[in-house]
Backbone as ProteinMPNN parsed JSONL, in Angstrom:
{"seq_chain_A": "MSSIKIECVLPENYQLSESPVWEEASNSLVFVDIYAKKVYRWDSLSKQVHQVAMDAPVSSVALRQSGGYVATIGTKFCALNWEDQSTIVLATVDKDKKNNRFNDGKVDPAGRYFAGNRRSVYKLEKEEQVPDGMCTDAEGKLWVACYNGGRVIRLDPETGKRLQTVRLPVGKTTSCCFGGKDYSEMYVTSAWEDMDPGSLLQPPKAGGIFKITGLGVKGVPPYPYVG", "coords_chain_A": {"N_chain_A": [[-4.328, 18.186, 16.709], [-1.09, 17.528, 15.502], [1.813, 19.6, 14.846], [2.301, 20.571, 11.504], [4.866, 19.622, 9.307], [6.96, 20.345, 6.595], [9.215, 18.987, 4.357], [11.786, 19.03, 1.959], [12.845, 16.265, 0.549], [14.134, 15.348, -1.673], [15.684, 17.407, -3.558], [15.808, 17.583, -6.491], [14.859, 18.716, -8.829], [13.055, 17.502, -10.778], [11.573, 17.184, -13.98], [8.866, 16.437, -14.483], [7.752, 14.886, -12.129], [5.899, 12.122, -10.907], [3.281, 9.856, -9.761], [3.912, 8.662, -7.102], [4.723, 5.93, -4.963], [4.72, 3.977, -2.069], [7.076, 1.6, -1.035], [7.036, -0.77, 1.192], [8.649, -2.973, 1.9], [11.252, -2.297, 1.189], [11.594, 0.104, 2.377], [11.262, 2.364, 0.764], [10.609, 5.036, -1.572], [8.998, 4.963, -4.578], [8.856, 6.371, -7.788], [8.061, 8.276, -10.796], [9.599, 10.121, -13.509], [8.076, 11.639, -15.949], [8.787, 12.822, -18.534], [11.517, 12.489, -18.542], [11.666, 9.842, -18.891], [12.049, 7.867, -16.94], [12.153, 5.637, -14.091], [12.289, 6.002, -10.638], [13.833, 5.137, -7.489], [13.847, 5.911, -4.203], [15.685, 5.438, -1.368], [14.705, 5.592, 1.874], [16.206, 5.227, 4.125], [19.009, 5.057, 3.552], [19.127, 7.294, 2.026], [19.75, 7.293, -0.606], [19.229, 7.478, -4.151], [18.061, 5.642, -6.881], [17.822, 4.722, -10.36], [15.953, 3.702, -13.285], [16.069, 3.624, -16.725], [13.719, 4.167, -19.358], [12.241, 3.474, -22.646], [10.367, 5.207, -23.536], [8.011, 7.83, -22.624], [7.236, 7.475, -19.208], [4.503, 7.077, -17.25], [3.3, 6.149, -14.912], [3.762, 4.056, -12.013], [3.633, 0.999, -10.195], [3.386, -1.329, -7.444], [4.068, -4.854, -7.732], [2.483, -7.878, -7.032], [3.778, -10.336, -7.296], [6.37, -9.607, -7.231], [8.803, -7.066, -7.978], [7.816, -4.453, -10.244], [5.06, -2.78, -11.916], [4.45, -0.769, -14.782], [3.281, 2.07, -16.661], [4.201, 2.693, -19.817], [4.644, 4.788, -22.372], [2.195, 3.754, -24.45], [1.897, 1.321, -23.311], [1.371, -1.366, -21.015], [3.623, -2.5, -18.712], [5.797, -4.95, -17.199], [8.249, -4.521, -14.736], [11.466, -5.398, -13.951], [13.472, -4.711, -11.401], [16.03, -5.478, -10.639], [17.544, -6.43, -12.872], [16.922, -4.446, -14.58], [15.09, -4.801, -16.638], [12.254, -4.911, -18.893], [8.997, -6.211, -19.549], [6.501, -6.389, -21.912], [3.136, -6.284, -21.142], [0.663, -5.59, -22.121], [-0.678, -3.671, -24.86], [-2.112, -0.61, -25.891], [-4.141, 1.529, -28.011], [-2.701, 1.417, -30.491], [-2.93, 2.551, -32.967], [-2.823, 5.254, -32.647], [-0.795, 7.827, -32.985], [1.834, 9.373, -31.103], [0.48, 9.302, -28.732], [-0.084, 8.699, -25.214], [-0.198, 7.102, -21.966], [-1.645, 8.787, -19.165], [-1.817, 8.571, -16.394], [-1.895, 6.148, -13.699], [-3.305, 3.608, -11.547], [-3.556, 1.04, -9.037], [-6.333, -0.888, -8.156], [-8.378, -1.95, -5.27], [-8.91, -4.616, -5.881], [-6.685, -5.464, -7.129], [-6.278, -4.774, -9.762], [-4.846, -3.045, -12.496], [-5.341, 0.133, -13.426], [-5.345, 2.548, -16.01], [-5.293, 5.675, -17.741], [-5.973, 8.321, -20.171], [-7.39, 10.599, -19.638], [-9.126, 12.141, -16.903], [-11.459, 12.941, -14.279], [-12.289, 14.786, -11.323], [-13.504, 16.077, -8.224], [-15.09, 19.304, -8.348], [-13.046, 22.029, -7.983], [-12.006, 24.886, -6.031], [-11.196, 28.102, -7.475], [-8.503, 28.981, -6.953], [-7.248, 26.634, -6.518], [-6.668, 25.398, -8.836], [-5.681, 22.844, -11.117], [-6.847, 19.587, -10.564], [-4.835, 16.803, -9.721], [-2.733, 14.024, -9.212], [-3.695, 11.597, -6.668], [-4.579, 10.192, -3.419], [-5.783, 7.971, -0.8], [-6.677, 8.131, 2.707], [-6.491, 6.421, 5.942], [-8.959, 6.846, 6.996], [-10.651, 6.901, 4.943], [-10.792, 9.209, 3.459], [-10.11, 11.508, 0.774], [-7.105, 12.609, -0.688], [-5.81, 15.164, -2.643], [-3.493, 16.291, -5.01], [-2.87, 19.524, -6.226], [-2.326, 20.722, -9.27], [-0.473, 23.475, -10.34], [-1.536, 24.746, -8.225], [-0.094, 24.508, -5.929], [-0.463, 22.917, -3.6], [-1.855, 20.342, -1.44], [-5.003, 18.898, -0.939], [-7.515, 17.794, 1.348], [-10.349, 15.834, 0.95], [-13.796, 15.02, 1.524], [-15.026, 12.182, 0.164], [-17.692, 11.548, -0.112], [-19.295, 13.797, 0.266], [-17.915, 15.796, -1.013], [-16.841, 17.882, 0.32], [-14.293, 20.12, 1.311], [-11.781, 19.37, 3.594], [-9.263, 19.888, 4.608], [-6.288, 21.792, 3.955], [-3.04, 21.822, 2.698], [-0.358, 23.748, 2.072], [2.376, 23.942, -0.177], [5.873, 24.783, -0.872], [6.089, 25.086, -3.63], [4.711, 25.514, -6.937], [3.686, 23.648, -8.803], [2.408, 21.051, -7.861], [2.052, 17.573, -8.139], [1.286, 14.872, -7.443], [0.499, 12.512, -4.77], [1.211, 10.401, -1.917], [0.884, 8.126, 0.847], [3.345, 7.071, 3.236], [6.277, 5.723, 4.867], [7.2, 4.315, 8.09], [4.814, 3.733, 9.559], [2.937, 4.633, 7.834], [2.37, 7.304, 8.263], [3.471, 9.45, 7.118], [3.361, 11.774, 4.426], [4.092, 11.824, 0.991], [4.932, 14.005, -1.604], [4.964, 14.722, -5.003], [6.412, 16.899, -7.512], [6.71, 19.385, -10.183], [8.578, 21.066, -12.829], [7.919, 21.687, -15.386], [7.074, 23.708, -18.203], [7.933, 26.05, -17.056], [9.823, 29.031, -17.242], [13.415, 29.432, -17.598], [14.364, 31.416, -15.794], [12.394, 31.525, -13.82], [12.766, 29.172, -12.533], [14.431, 29.576, -10.484], [12.897, 30.516, -8.492], [10.209, 29.23, -6.935], [13.153, 27.625, -5.461], [12.965, 24.879, -5.291], [11.392, 23.653, -7.165], [10.04, 20.872, -8.793], [10.991, 19.097, -6.966], [10.902, 16.423, -4.442], [8.72, 16.04, -1.79], [8.265, 15.63, 1.767], [5.688, 15.311, 4.081], [4.853, 15.676, 7.419], [3.007, 15.198, 10.491], [0.292, 15.389, 9.926], [-1.804, 14.287, 11.265], [-3.249, 12.124, 10.524], [-3.248, 8.82, 9.157], [-2.101, 6.852, 6.343], [-2.905, 4.15, 4.06], [-1.497, 0.967, 3.111], [-0.246, 0.641, -0.265], [-2.098, -0.851, -2.964], [-1.095, -3.874, -4.522], [-0.412, -4.928, -7.907], [-1.94, -7.805, -9.158], [-1.418, -9.422, -11.302]], "CA_chain_A": [[-3.497, 17.842, 15.557], [0.29, 17.942, 15.68], [2.277, 20.625, 13.918], [2.655, 20.06, 10.188], [6.218, 19.937, 8.862], [7.194, 20.035, 5.186], [10.648, 18.863, 4.095], [12.14, 18.589, 0.615], [13.792, 15.164, 0.733], [14.873, 15.189, -2.919], [15.643, 18.664, -4.32], [16.476, 17.227, -7.74], [14.284, 19.435, -9.977], [12.509, 16.618, -11.811], [10.726, 17.975, -14.872], [7.474, 16.097, -14.213], [7.687, 13.694, -11.284], [4.513, 11.684, -10.731], [2.976, 8.482, -9.38], [4.676, 8.135, -5.975], [4.168, 4.762, -4.272], [5.63, 3.547, -1.007], [7.392, 0.171, -0.985], [7.341, -1.036, 2.6], [9.706, -3.977, 2.025], [12.573, -1.673, 1.027], [11.546, 1.448, 2.971], [11.604, 3.24, -0.35], [9.596, 5.715, -2.367], [9.176, 4.739, -6.007], [8.111, 7.373, -8.553], [8.539, 8.417, -12.178], [9.689, 11.43, -14.168], [7.458, 11.264, -17.218], [9.528, 13.224, -19.725], [12.87, 11.931, -18.47], [11.509, 8.424, -19.23], [12.757, 7.121, -15.896], [11.547, 5.257, -12.82], [13.249, 6.232, -9.559], [13.564, 4.548, -6.177], [14.586, 6.626, -3.163], [15.795, 4.69, -0.115], [14.532, 6.561, 2.956], [17.2, 4.978, 5.17], [20.333, 5.45, 3.065], [18.937, 8.555, 1.293], [20.245, 7.123, -1.966], [18.197, 7.347, -5.174], [18.501, 4.88, -8.041], [16.914, 4.951, -11.471], [15.941, 2.811, -14.438], [15.636, 4.378, -17.905], [12.792, 3.511, -20.27], [12.371, 3.915, -24.035], [9.24, 6.096, -23.843], [7.541, 8.479, -21.395], [6.667, 6.545, -18.227], [3.554, 7.943, -16.544], [2.917, 5.638, -13.598], [4.422, 2.832, -11.562], [2.928, 0.383, -9.077], [3.993, -2.563, -6.947], [3.531, -6.099, -8.287], [2.386, -8.866, -5.96], [4.754, -11.404, -7.51], [7.702, -9.024, -7.137], [9.09, -6.044, -8.978], [6.839, -3.382, -10.429], [4.419, -2.606, -13.22], [4.513, 0.64, -15.156], [2.716, 2.451, -17.947], [5.287, 3.256, -20.6], [4.014, 5.119, -23.642], [0.837, 3.184, -24.439], [2.06, -0.084, -22.931], [1.467, -1.847, -19.636], [4.849, -3.298, -18.672], [6.366, -5.441, -15.951], [9.606, -3.996, -14.574], [12.37, -6.096, -13.04], [14.429, -3.685, -10.975], [17.381, -6.02, -10.472], [18.272, -6.435, -14.142], [16.43, -3.282, -15.322], [14.413, -5.254, -17.846], [10.809, -4.76, -18.94], [8.234, -7.13, -20.387], [5.214, -5.794, -22.276], [1.979, -7.084, -20.753], [-0.436, -5.229, -23.034], [-0.512, -2.406, -25.582], [-3.38, -0.019, -26.324], [-4.052, 2.681, -28.917], [-1.588, 1.243, -31.423], [-3.162, 3.363, -34.164], [-2.796, 6.677, -32.305], [0.588, 8.283, -32.861], [2.165, 10.385, -30.095], [-0.399, 9.184, -27.579], [0.526, 8.018, -24.075], [-0.976, 7.108, -20.75], [-1.461, 9.982, -18.345], [-1.647, 8.186, -14.997], [-2.395, 4.807, -13.439], [-3.413, 3.177, -10.163], [-4.069, -0.303, -8.8], [-7.512, -0.836, -7.296], [-8.344, -2.949, -4.187], [-8.962, -5.971, -6.426], [-5.395, -5.765, -7.731], [-6.293, -4.462, -11.189], [-4.08, -1.838, -12.819], [-6.105, 1.01, -14.311], [-4.619, 3.714, -16.524], [-6.07, 6.396, -18.736], [-5.451, 9.576, -20.683], [-8.183, 11.695, -19.09], [-9.872, 11.813, -15.705], [-12.079, 14.094, -13.637], [-12.604, 14.633, -9.91], [-14.377, 17.119, -7.699], [-14.905, 20.677, -8.766], [-12.228, 22.707, -6.984], [-12.055, 26.336, -6.054], [-10.354, 28.676, -8.521], [-7.083, 29.054, -6.637], [-6.687, 25.296, -6.409], [-6.217, 25.051, -10.183], [-6.021, 21.573, -11.755], [-6.656, 18.402, -9.729], [-3.904, 15.864, -10.343], [-2.668, 12.734, -8.534], [-4.404, 11.544, -5.391], [-4.509, 8.979, -2.616], [-6.757, 7.957, 0.29], [-6.116, 7.865, 4.021], [-7.101, 5.31, 6.669], [-10.338, 7.212, 7.326], [-11.421, 6.881, 3.71], [-10.843, 10.536, 2.846], [-9.319, 11.648, -0.443], [-6.105, 13.671, -0.75], [-5.585, 15.516, -4.041], [-2.47, 17.291, -5.325], [-3.442, 20.504, -7.145], [-1.318, 21.215, -10.196], [-0.517, 24.939, -10.421], [-2.145, 25.27, -7.002], [0.898, 24.474, -4.869], [-1.064, 22.408, -2.369], [-2.652, 19.12, -1.426], [-6.215, 19.133, -0.171], [-8.222, 16.598, 1.817], [-11.766, 15.935, 0.619], [-14.721, 13.955, 1.867], [-15.489, 11.688, -1.136], [-19.141, 11.412, -0.14], [-19.939, 15.105, 0.19], [-17.103, 16.711, -1.805], [-16.409, 18.985, 1.178], [-12.863, 20.217, 1.59], [-11.558, 19.239, 5.02], [-7.936, 20.364, 5.014], [-5.405, 22.258, 2.895], [-1.627, 21.939, 3.055], [0.348, 24.463, 1.007], [3.787, 23.606, -0.339], [6.653, 25.907, -1.407], [6.19, 24.986, -5.087], [3.405, 25.721, -7.551], [3.198, 22.537, -9.609], [2.306, 19.793, -7.14], [1.507, 16.644, -9.127], [0.672, 13.677, -6.888], [0.817, 12.295, -3.362], [0.95, 9.073, -1.359], [1.331, 7.945, 2.222], [4.448, 6.133, 3.381], [6.946, 5.713, 6.161], [7.065, 3.104, 8.899], [3.405, 3.474, 9.899], [2.144, 5.371, 6.838], [1.965, 8.599, 8.82], [4.121, 10.488, 6.319], [2.858, 11.943, 3.065], [5.097, 12.228, 0.016], [4.322, 14.794, -2.669], [5.825, 14.983, -6.153], [6.157, 18.2, -8.143], [7.263, 19.52, -11.539], [8.97, 22.416, -13.279], [7.598, 21.839, -16.801], [6.432, 24.954, -18.639], [8.483, 27.203, -16.347], [10.988, 29.577, -17.935], [14.634, 29.221, -16.807], [14.48, 32.374, -14.706], [11.46, 31.223, -12.742], [13.216, 27.98, -11.822], [15.15, 30.017, -9.295], [11.927, 30.93, -7.483], [10.973, 28.705, -5.805], [14.315, 26.841, -5.874], [12.755, 23.441, -5.153], [10.432, 23.187, -8.16], [10.421, 19.55, -9.283], [11.495, 18.292, -5.858], [10.022, 15.486, -3.754], [8.509, 16.567, -0.451], [7.687, 14.793, 2.819], [4.858, 16.055, 5.03], [4.55, 14.964, 8.656], [2.144, 15.931, 11.404], [-1.042, 15.588, 9.364], [-2.815, 13.812, 12.202], [-3.966, 11.001, 9.923], [-2.355, 7.874, 8.498], [-2.562, 6.288, 5.096], [-2.995, 2.692, 3.982], [-0.514, 0.431, 2.155], [-0.728, 0.63, -1.651], [-2.525, -2.146, -3.482], [-0.218, -4.369, -5.579], [-1.009, -5.552, -9.078], [-1.925, -9.239, -8.909], [-1.134, -10.148, -12.521]], "C_chain_A": [[-2.081, 18.373, 15.772], [0.679, 18.951, 14.606], [2.739, 20.0, 12.61], [4.052, 20.541, 9.79], [6.386, 19.484, 7.416], [8.693, 20.066, 4.92], [10.864, 18.396, 2.658], [13.224, 17.517, 0.745], [14.62, 14.887, -0.52], [14.758, 16.468, -3.746], [16.303, 18.515, -5.684], [15.913, 17.921, -8.974], [13.866, 18.505, -11.114], [11.532, 17.424, -12.67], [9.242, 17.716, -14.616], [7.427, 14.796, -13.418], [6.234, 13.411, -10.936], [4.477, 10.3, -10.089], [3.818, 7.949, -8.218], [3.957, 6.946, -5.339], [5.191, 4.275, -3.264], [5.809, 2.031, -1.049], [7.897, -0.155, 0.415], [8.529, -1.977, 2.764], [11.105, -3.372, 1.954], [12.66, -0.29, 1.67], [11.859, 2.526, 1.94], [10.373, 3.886, -0.968], [9.941, 5.504, -3.833], [8.311, 5.759, -6.747], [8.69, 7.477, -9.954], [8.79, 9.889, -12.494], [9.263, 11.17, -15.603], [8.351, 11.574, -18.417], [10.975, 12.746, -19.713], [12.878, 10.446, -18.826], [12.232, 7.536, -18.225], [11.857, 6.79, -14.716], [12.629, 5.392, -11.761], [12.834, 5.483, -8.301], [14.475, 5.211, -5.147], [14.528, 5.831, -1.875], [15.735, 5.674, 1.047], [15.538, 6.377, 4.078], [18.584, 5.447, 4.742], [20.325, 6.817, 2.386], [19.487, 8.494, -0.121], [19.073, 6.966, -2.932], [18.789, 6.637, -6.384], [17.453, 5.021, -9.138], [17.04, 3.877, -12.532], [15.366, 3.607, -15.601], [14.732, 3.529, -18.791], [12.972, 4.063, -21.681], [11.248, 4.838, -24.478], [8.809, 6.764, -22.543], [6.847, 7.486, -20.467], [5.796, 7.353, -17.269], [3.106, 7.437, -15.186], [3.682, 4.362, -13.293], [3.654, 2.309, -10.358], [3.661, -0.876, -8.652], [3.323, -3.76, -7.621], [3.585, -7.178, -7.227], [3.446, -9.959, -6.076], [6.192, -10.906, -7.44], [7.982, -8.05, -8.267], [7.959, -5.036, -9.069], [6.115, -3.547, -11.757], [4.408, -1.113, -13.507], [3.787, 0.856, -16.479], [3.775, 3.244, -18.7], [4.765, 3.526, -22.007], [2.563, 4.679, -23.606], [0.879, 1.699, -24.063], [1.989, -0.273, -21.412], [2.669, -2.783, -19.598], [5.17, -3.787, -17.267], [7.816, -4.983, -15.9], [10.361, -4.806, -13.533], [13.475, -5.128, -12.653], [15.864, -4.203, -10.973], [18.166, -6.008, -11.776], [17.806, -5.326, -15.089], [15.755, -3.663, -16.638], [12.908, -5.021, -17.745], [10.205, -5.8, -19.877], [6.887, -6.486, -20.659], [4.084, -6.754, -21.925], [0.79, -6.832, -21.668], [-0.126, -3.887, -23.673], [-1.878, -1.91, -26.034], [-3.109, 1.111, -27.313], [-2.877, 2.582, -29.893], [-1.7, 2.152, -32.642], [-3.094, 4.86, -33.91], [-1.365, 7.129, -32.034], [0.705, 9.381, -31.793], [1.208, 10.38, -28.906], [0.357, 8.5, -26.438], [-0.461, 8.002, -22.925], [-0.674, 8.371, -19.956], [-1.183, 9.632, -16.885], [-2.195, 6.78, -14.826], [-2.387, 4.484, -11.957], [-3.909, 1.74, -10.115], [-5.238, -0.206, -7.83], [-7.45, -1.933, -6.229], [-8.385, -4.392, -4.673], [-7.657, -6.373, -7.108], [-5.328, -5.538, -9.222], [-5.606, -3.114, -11.43], [-4.865, -1.025, -13.848], [-5.229, 2.176, -14.752], [-5.47, 4.375, -17.59], [-5.392, 7.678, -19.158], [-6.176, 10.785, -20.123], [-8.884, 11.226, -17.837], [-10.488, 13.074, -15.134], [-12.354, 13.774, -12.184], [-13.504, 15.786, -9.502], [-14.079, 18.488, -8.314], [-14.168, 21.412, -7.65], [-12.382, 24.208, -7.101], [-10.996, 26.874, -7.009], [-8.875, 28.621, -8.195], [-6.429, 27.683, -6.542], [-6.259, 24.748, -7.763], [-6.617, 23.633, -10.579], [-5.814, 20.4, -10.798], [-5.781, 17.392, -10.446], [-3.919, 14.554, -9.567], [-3.271, 12.772, -7.148], [-4.169, 10.226, -4.679], [-5.574, 9.057, -1.532], [-6.058, 7.675, 1.607], [-6.9, 6.751, 4.716], [-8.542, 5.593, 7.07], [-11.221, 7.283, 6.081], [-11.555, 8.227, 3.031], [-9.83, 10.621, 1.709], [-8.374, 12.839, -0.34], [-5.759, 13.911, -2.217], [-4.486, 16.563, -4.156], [-3.03, 18.211, -6.4], [-2.336, 21.114, -8.009], [-1.55, 22.707, -10.442], [-1.195, 25.567, -9.202], [-1.206, 25.251, -5.813], [0.369, 23.953, -3.543], [-1.6, 20.994, -2.565], [-3.854, 19.407, -0.538], [-6.856, 17.796, 0.207], [-9.722, 16.807, 1.613], [-12.545, 14.764, 1.198], [-15.306, 13.433, 0.555], [-17.002, 11.541, -1.233], [-19.844, 12.753, -0.331], [-19.203, 16.076, -0.72], [-16.57, 17.876, -0.991], [-14.907, 18.949, 1.4], [-12.645, 20.259, 3.091], [-10.245, 19.852, 5.489], [-7.143, 20.787, 3.783], [-3.988, 22.368, 3.433], [-0.911, 22.577, 1.873], [1.831, 24.105, 1.005], [4.534, 24.773, -0.988], [6.917, 25.821, -2.901], [4.794, 25.111, -5.678], [2.821, 24.491, -8.202], [3.276, 21.219, -8.836], [1.534, 18.802, -8.01], [0.81, 15.417, -8.554], [1.12, 13.489, -5.444], [0.545, 10.847, -2.98], [1.393, 9.068, 0.091], [2.436, 6.915, 2.265], [5.071, 6.244, 4.755], [6.601, 4.454, 6.941], [5.621, 2.749, 9.199], [2.448, 4.229, 8.978], [1.582, 6.683, 7.403], [2.618, 9.762, 8.083], [3.437, 10.584, 4.957], [3.997, 12.421, 2.17], [4.39, 12.885, -1.17], [5.346, 15.026, -3.776], [5.468, 16.335, -6.762], [6.88, 18.263, -9.485], [7.749, 20.939, -11.787], [8.649, 22.619, -14.759], [6.851, 23.15, -17.052], [6.886, 26.182, -17.849], [9.69, 27.715, -17.123], [12.207, 29.451, -17.029], [14.769, 30.166, -15.62], [13.592, 32.026, -13.526], [11.85, 29.97, -11.969], [13.976, 28.34, -10.549], [14.188, 30.375, -8.166], [10.592, 30.216, -7.724], [12.112, 27.785, -6.268], [14.076, 25.333, -5.847], [11.699, 22.908, -6.113], [10.916, 21.868, -8.755], [10.955, 18.639, -8.201], [10.44, 17.337, -5.315], [9.936, 15.909, -2.29], [7.91, 15.519, 0.487], [6.93, 15.687, 3.789], [4.59, 15.169, 6.235], [3.655, 15.834, 9.53], [0.748, 16.182, 10.884], [-2.147, 15.144, 10.317], [-3.658, 12.676, 11.659], [-2.95, 10.113, 9.22], [-2.965, 7.386, 7.195], [-2.7, 4.783, 5.191], [-1.971, 2.203, 2.973], [-1.084, 0.431, 0.74], [-1.128, -0.773, -2.075], [-1.557, -2.61, -4.565], [-1.011, -4.968, -6.734], [-0.863, -7.064, -8.939], [-1.558, -10.059, -10.151], [0.33, -10.555, -12.635]], "O_chain_A": [[-1.894, 19.522, 16.173], [-0.018, 19.132, 13.607], [3.48, 19.017, 12.609], [4.374, 21.722, 9.924], [5.999, 18.371, 7.058], [9.363, 21.054, 5.221], [10.198, 17.469, 2.197], [14.383, 17.829, 1.019], [15.68, 14.266, -0.444], [13.835, 16.602, -4.55], [17.249, 19.236, -6.0], [16.441, 17.733, -10.07], [14.266, 18.692, -12.263], [10.765, 18.239, -12.158], [8.45, 18.655, -14.541], [7.104, 13.738, -13.958], [5.443, 14.325, -10.702], [5.511, 9.661, -9.9], [4.391, 6.867, -8.342], [2.734, 6.954, -5.195], [6.38, 4.173, -3.567], [4.837, 1.277, -1.092], [9.037, 0.147, 0.768], [9.334, -1.796, 3.677], [12.036, -3.875, 2.584], [13.666, 0.405, 1.53], [12.611, 3.465, 2.201], [9.261, 3.362, -0.896], [11.043, 5.83, -4.275], [7.16, 5.986, -6.371], [9.696, 6.839, -10.264], [8.262, 10.781, -11.83], [9.996, 10.556, -16.378], [8.641, 10.689, -19.223], [11.591, 12.615, -20.77], [13.937, 9.854, -19.037], [12.928, 6.589, -18.592], [10.936, 7.535, -14.379], [13.759, 4.948, -11.964], [11.652, 5.227, -8.072], [15.699, 5.092, -5.205], [13.446, 5.576, -1.346], [16.627, 6.51, 1.19], [15.712, 7.275, 4.902], [19.258, 6.157, 5.489], [21.376, 7.428, 2.191], [19.67, 9.528, -0.764], [18.045, 6.389, -2.578], [19.874, 6.98, -6.853], [16.315, 5.402, -8.863], [18.078, 3.229, -12.67], [14.295, 4.201, -15.478], [14.95, 2.328, -18.952], [13.747, 4.994, -21.899], [11.173, 5.215, -25.648], [9.198, 6.315, -21.465], [5.968, 6.741, -20.899], [6.301, 8.218, -16.553], [2.584, 8.21, -14.383], [4.179, 3.682, -14.191], [3.09, 3.088, -9.59], [4.462, -1.425, -9.41], [2.163, -3.689, -8.027], [4.62, -7.374, -6.591], [3.952, -10.448, -5.066], [7.13, -11.692, -7.573], [7.461, -8.194, -9.373], [7.238, -4.797, -8.101], [6.508, -4.349, -12.605], [4.363, -0.294, -12.59], [3.69, -0.05, -17.307], [4.188, 4.322, -18.274], [4.477, 2.589, -22.752], [1.783, 5.189, -22.803], [0.005, 0.925, -24.452], [2.48, 0.551, -20.64], [2.732, -3.748, -20.36], [4.856, -3.127, -16.276], [8.53, -5.05, -16.901], [9.948, -4.89, -12.376], [14.314, -4.768, -13.478], [16.799, -3.46, -11.269], [19.334, -5.618, -11.788], [18.23, -5.263, -16.243], [15.842, -2.934, -17.627], [12.357, -4.942, -16.647], [10.821, -6.211, -20.861], [6.2, -6.077, -19.723], [4.081, -7.905, -22.363], [0.009, -7.739, -21.955], [0.597, -3.068, -23.105], [-2.705, -2.691, -26.503], [-1.979, 1.586, -27.432], [-2.146, 3.553, -30.093], [-0.696, 2.483, -33.274], [-3.281, 5.657, -34.83], [-0.801, 6.843, -30.978], [-0.199, 10.196, -31.611], [1.141, 11.355, -28.157], [1.338, 7.796, -26.682], [-1.425, 8.768, -22.896], [0.409, 8.947, -20.063], [-0.406, 10.314, -16.216], [-2.885, 6.271, -15.709], [-1.572, 5.011, -11.2], [-4.593, 1.276, -11.027], [-5.151, 0.474, -6.807], [-6.55, -2.772, -6.277], [-7.946, -5.297, -3.963], [-7.534, -7.491, -7.607], [-4.426, -6.046, -9.887], [-5.773, -2.17, -10.657], [-5.029, -1.445, -14.994], [-4.463, 2.723, -13.957], [-6.269, 3.72, -18.26], [-4.376, 8.08, -18.591], [-5.632, 11.889, -20.131], [-9.207, 10.045, -17.711], [-10.065, 14.176, -15.484], [-12.624, 12.623, -11.839], [-14.179, 16.392, -10.334], [-12.959, 18.772, -8.738], [-14.616, 21.415, -6.504], [-12.825, 24.731, -8.123], [-10.019, 26.19, -7.315], [-8.066, 28.258, -9.049], [-5.204, 27.576, -6.492], [-5.558, 23.739, -7.828], [-7.773, 23.25, -10.398], [-4.715, 20.231, -10.27], [-5.958, 17.148, -11.639], [-4.991, 14.018, -9.285], [-3.356, 13.828, -6.521], [-3.635, 9.275, -5.249], [-6.204, 10.101, -1.36], [-4.99, 7.064, 1.638], [-7.851, 6.206, 4.155], [-9.271, 4.674, 7.445], [-12.386, 7.674, 6.154], [-12.359, 8.372, 2.11], [-8.83, 9.904, 1.688], [-8.78, 13.936, 0.043], [-5.45, 12.97, -2.948], [-4.532, 17.596, -3.488], [-3.603, 17.738, -7.381], [-1.525, 21.912, -7.538], [-2.67, 23.141, -10.713], [-1.401, 26.78, -9.157], [-1.473, 25.896, -4.799], [0.709, 24.48, -2.484], [-1.774, 20.519, -3.688], [-3.735, 20.076, 0.488], [-6.749, 16.808, -0.519], [-10.289, 17.813, 2.039], [-12.02, 13.66, 1.343], [-16.023, 14.173, -0.118], [-17.539, 11.42, -2.334], [-20.867, 12.833, -1.011], [-19.78, 17.07, -1.16], [-15.918, 18.767, -1.538], [-14.323, 17.893, 1.645], [-13.245, 21.078, 3.788], [-10.13, 20.285, 6.636], [-7.304, 20.217, 2.704], [-3.764, 22.94, 4.5], [-0.867, 21.997, 0.788], [2.455, 23.983, 2.059], [3.912, 25.652, -1.585], [7.873, 26.421, -3.393], [3.803, 24.844, -4.997], [1.607, 24.288, -8.172], [4.12, 20.373, -9.131], [0.485, 19.141, -8.556], [-0.176, 14.958, -9.132], [1.997, 14.2, -4.953], [-0.242, 10.155, -3.626], [2.187, 9.91, 0.51], [2.476, 5.997, 1.446], [4.475, 6.786, 5.686], [5.802, 3.632, 6.493], [5.24, 1.582, 9.103], [1.282, 4.433, 9.317], [0.477, 7.106, 7.063], [2.35, 10.924, 8.388], [2.99, 9.577, 4.408], [4.766, 13.307, 2.543], [3.384, 12.382, -1.67], [6.463, 15.474, -3.514], [4.369, 16.852, -6.556], [7.572, 17.323, -9.876], [7.395, 21.877, -11.073], [9.064, 23.623, -15.339], [6.095, 23.625, -16.204], [6.279, 27.247, -17.966], [10.494, 26.921, -17.611], [12.056, 29.373, -15.81], [15.237, 29.762, -14.555], [13.98, 32.206, -12.372], [11.332, 29.724, -10.879], [14.14, 27.512, -9.653], [14.605, 30.523, -7.017], [9.891, 30.584, -8.667], [12.038, 27.224, -7.361], [14.914, 24.577, -6.34], [11.164, 21.821, -5.896], [12.069, 21.758, -9.173], [11.338, 17.505, -8.491], [9.262, 17.415, -5.663], [10.957, 16.111, -1.633], [7.154, 14.643, 0.065], [7.458, 16.694, 4.262], [4.147, 14.031, 6.083], [3.558, 17.046, 9.335], [0.076, 17.101, 11.353], [-3.292, 15.576, 10.189], [-4.666, 12.303, 12.259], [-1.919, 10.59, 8.746], [-4.171, 7.489, 6.972], [-2.621, 4.21, 6.278], [-1.607, 2.947, 2.063], [-2.288, 0.24, 0.564], [-0.565, -1.761, -1.603], [-1.22, -1.824, -5.451], [-2.13, -5.449, -6.558], [0.224, -7.554, -8.633], [-1.404, -11.276, -10.055], [0.721, -11.181, -13.621]]}, "name": "protein", "num_of_chains": 1, "seq": "MSSIKIECVLPENYQLSESPVWEEASNSLVFVDIYAKKVYRWDSLSKQVHQVAMDAPVSSVALRQSGGYVATIGTKFCALNWEDQSTIVLATVDKDKKNNRFNDGKVDPAGRYFAGNRRSVYKLEKEEQVPDGMCTDAEGKLWVACYNGGRVIRLDPETGKRLQTVRLPVGKTTSCCFGGKDYSEMYVTSAWEDMDPGSLLQPPKAGGIFKITGLGVKGVPPYPYVG"}
């Protein structure tokens, strides 16, 4: 296995960045900052980052087969046109529940967009804290970002056995995805929510976006929403 390298490609201190997804067509990483109510797109070639503001907390974003993106905004499934920054509501849930919102969302292999408020995964060891966003690699293994654990771990989904641990220089790792030219890079989002102002200085990259190389395994392209 080659040497693992961790680089903070966006030291922007996002409050709660989540839902990273690689867009191969634009060589870009798309992600959200839930409480900032924004979707971001970071161009890995130009290193420029652009954003679109929403009217409610945006908890996940995914590619759309017909073009553009889909996102969970508040309790709505929405289509997002990046060019004119417009959104179209596709569906709304929990209309009778005030202050509710989606927590996360993913597109499955059939092209269906799933989102929910609660989820559970494998039982993790104490120091790994709370399991958060995840992705799979080309070998069918599961990678999980551990919130308050400052790491991503690789699990065998059949046995639940932990196969690998990669520690990052931040505590609140939130999600991960594979990307890059051949999907050999991993991108990890993080947060600084619930940290007091003084602790934001240590570590200084809390809320940043990280790139991990040298994992010795590649990912697979993200599934687009077919609707």
